[in-house]
N, C-alpha and C positions, 0 to 999 in steps of 0.2 A: 692876231687872229680876229675873225669876225663871224658872228652868227647871222645867217640870212634866212628869211622865210620865203619860200617860192611856191607859187601855185602849181600843184601837181596835175590836177584835172578838175573839171566842173561837170557835175551830173545833175541836170535839171537846175534847180536853184541852189544846190549844195556844192560848196567849194571844198576841195581837199588840198591841204598844204603839206609840204615836206620842208625839213630844215637842212641847211648846208653849212658846214664850218669851212671857212676859207683860211688856208694855211699858206704861209710864205713859201715860195719855191726853195729858198735856202734851208728851211727847216725840213722839208721833204727830202732834200738831197742828203742832209746830215743823217736822217733816219734810214736812208737807202731804200725808200719806198718808190714804187713805180706806179704809173697811171694804170688803173683797172684792177689793182690788187684788192683782194678781199681783206677787210679789216673787222676786228671784233671790238665791241664797245662794252664796257662794264662800269657801273656806278658803285663806288666805294666811299663811304663816309662823306657823301656830298660832292665827290669829285668824279669827273669823267675820265676813264682810262681807255685809250685806243691803242690796240696792238695789231700787228699783222696776224692773220689767221693761220 
């Protein structure tokens, strides 16, 4: 996996970023996730947990 920072928008001199986690297609297939699905994120004890909504 890889964490990427992307420019979301620029308003005047201010830039707003968003972060994207890139996951291998084989991992997505194993999870049974589909493109466009809503996911929930939670932080527990310093770990990021992502689940289907």
